[in-house]
C-alpha positions in Angstrom: 91.7 20.5 138.9 89.7 17.6 137.5 88.5 16.6 140.9 92.0 15.3 141.8 93.5 16.4 145.1 97.2 16.9 145.8 97.6 13.5 147.4 96.1 11.7 144.4 98.3 13.7 141.9 101.4 13.0 144.0 100.6 9.2 144.0 100.1 9.2 140.2 103.4 11.0 139.7 105.2 8.5 141.9 103.7 5.5 140.1 104.6 7.1 136.7 108.2 7.6 137.9 108.4 4.0 138.9 106.8 2.5 135.8 108.3 4.8 133.2 111.6 5.6 134.8 113.5 8.8 135.6 115.1 8.9 132.1 111.9 8.9 130.0 109.6 10.8 132.4 110.7 14.4 131.3 110.3 13.5 127.6 106.8 12.0 128.3 105.7 15.1 130.2 106.9 17.3 127.4 105.0 15.2 124.8 101.8 15.3 127.0 102.1 19.0 127.4 102.3 19.5 123.6 99.4 17.2 123.0 97.2 19.1 125.5 98.2 22.5 123.8 97.4 21.1 120.4 94.1 19.7 121.6 93.2 23.1 123.1 94.0 24.9 119.8 91.9 22.4 117.8 88.9 22.7 120.1 89.1 26.5 120.0 89.2 26.4 116.2 86.1 24.1 116.1 84.3 26.4 118.5 85.1 29.5 116.3 84.0 27.6 113.2 80.7 26.6 114.8 80.0 30.1 116.0 80.6 31.5 112.5 78.0 29.2 110.9 74.6 31.1 110.6 71.8 29.5 112.5 69.7 28.0 109.7 67.0 26.7 112.0 65.9 30.3 112.9 64.7 32.4 109.9 66.0 35.9 109.5 63.7 38.6 110.7 61.9 40.3 107.8 63.4 43.5 106.6 61.2 46.6 107.0 59.4 47.5 103.9 60.0 51.0 102.5 57.0 53.3 102.9 55.1 53.9 99.6 55.7 57.2 98.0 53.2 59.8 99.1 51.1 61.2 96.2 51.8 64.8 95.3 48.9 66.9 96.4 47.7 69.4 93.7 46.7 72.8 95.0 43.0 72.9 95.6 40.9 75.0 93.3 40.2 78.4 94.8 36.8 78.8 96.3 34.3 81.4 95.3 35.2 83.6 98.3 38.9 83.4 97.3 38.3 84.3 93.7 36.2 87.3 94.6 38.9 88.6 97.0 41.6 88.1 94.3 39.9 89.8 91.4 40.7 93.5 91.0 37.9 95.7 91.9 36.9 98.3 89.2 37.9 101.7 90.2 35.2 104.0 91.1 35.6 107.2 89.2 35.0 110.5 90.7 32.0 112.2 88.9 33.9 115.4 88.9 37.0 113.8 87.4 34.9 112.2 84.7 33.9 115.7 83.5 37.5 116.8 83.3 38.4 113.8 81.1 35.4 114.4 78.8 36.2 118.1 78.2 39.8 117.4 77.2 
């Protein structure tokens, strides 16, 4: 504790007891204890305040840009092969069937 051994701490307490006196020593110890607690609270509050402050020396990383909208692809015009396959083929009439239609 603070680099003070038991022997040094005991010597300090004996000197304080002689100088201050046995009547005032408990009140002084209580006041010192309250001062240390208040100092600890204040230092913790300062530490929290400093940690809440944003670091202005370091710029924020850039936000990712949204991807541009993809163009809508129009269906390709059908090729010549496709149009030939899609057109209805004329029906081949049966020569015998053509005579039947003509006679009626």
